[in-house]
N, C-alpha and C positions, 0 to 999 in steps of 0.2 A: 440883590441876591448873589450875584457873581462875586462882589466884593467881600461879602460875608463868607462865602466858600473859600476864597483865596486866603482870607485872614485865618480861618480855622485850619486850613491846610498848612500854612506857615507855622502856626503854633504847634501843630502835630509834628512837623519836621524838626523844629527847634527842640522839642522834647525828646526826640529820638536820636538826634545827632550827638556823637561823642559818648554815647552810652553803650557799653558792651551788651550783647544779648543776655537776657536773664538777669540784668542788674537789679531788678526789683525783687527777685526771688530771694527769700531768706533761707539759706541752706545751713544745716548744722555743720559745725566745725568738724573736720575729719580728724580722727586720732590715728596716729601712726604707732603701731605696736613695735616694740624694740625687736630688732632683727637678732635671731638666736643662732644663726649660722647654718640652718638647714636649707637645703635646696628648695624644698616646697615653699618656704617662706620668703625666698629671695624676690620673686617677681612682685607679689603684693607689696612688700616693703619698698622695693626700689621704685616702683611706679608711683606709690604715694609720696615718697620722699621727693622724687623729681617734680611731681605736680604741686606739692605744697611748699617746698622749700627751695629746691634747686632752680626752679623757673622764676623765682621772685627776683627783685632787684636788690636784695640784701647784699651787704659786702660778703665777699667769698670767705673771709675768716669767720664770719658769723655763721655761714652755711656749714663750715667745717665744724664749728662748735656744736651745731645741731646734729650733724652726722655722727659725731663722737658720742653724743648723748643718746642717740637712738639705736645704738648697737650694744649687744651684750659684751661683757668684759672679754670673753674668749675670742670674740670677733675683733674687738677693739685692739687686741694685742697685735693684730696684723698691721695696724697703722699707727700705733702709739709712738714709734720713733721718728715719725715725720715732723718736720718743722711746722709750727702753727702759722702758716702763711698761705698766700694764694697758690703758690706752687705745691705746697704740702696738701692742700685740699684737692687739687687736680690729680696728684699722684695717689691720694687715698681713694678717690673715686675709681681710678684705673685699677688699683690693686683689688678693691672689692669686686668690681665687675669681672675682672679676669679670674678671681678665685671662686666667686659664687654665681656668676652669670653664665656658666658653661651650659649651653643648650642641652648637650647630651646628658649631663648630670641631672639637670632639672627634669628632663623627660623621663629619665630612669627613676628618679625619686617619685614622680607622679604615677608612673606605671606600677612601681612596687607598691605604693599606697593603694592603688586601685585593685591590684591583684589580691592584696591582703584583705581589703574590704569585701571583695567578691568571694574569697575563700571563707571568710568569716560568715557571710550570708549563707553560703552553701552549708557550712557546718551547722548553723542555727536551724536551717530547714531540715537537715537530717536528724538533728536532736529532737525537733518538734515532732517529726514523723515517727521516730522511734518511741517517743513519749506517748504519742497517740496510740501506737500499736500496743505498747505495754498496758496502757489504761484499758484498751479494748480487751486484751487478754485477761486482765485482772477482773473486769466486769463479768466475763464469761466464766472464769474460775469461781467467782463468788456465788453464782447461781447454783 
């Protein structure tokens, strides 16, 4: 009995060693939307890029090629003159982070978007209320 338990315990340990957590889960491949140069899109883009590409063991020039492919032409213009090398890749990341990763600009962009959405919601509520009032008045008038 004890021998059987030890044998199963060892098999279990062997099966678990060396495997990262969740290695059996089949997750869908993430798609990275091309970065368009807006502050609202910087964090989602950059976090996905870092997780999916920058954190891999790909050669740095390959990562640089992916980075250039994943940004819109107007953003790519900021880094087009850099040499296609390890140093160029590091400089490109620093340029993009300093240009688009400005915390104050990101916060401002999100706040502006939020205020716009809030004001649009309030405008819609007022429009609905005035439409209801008009309909009520029209019903009274028709009688």
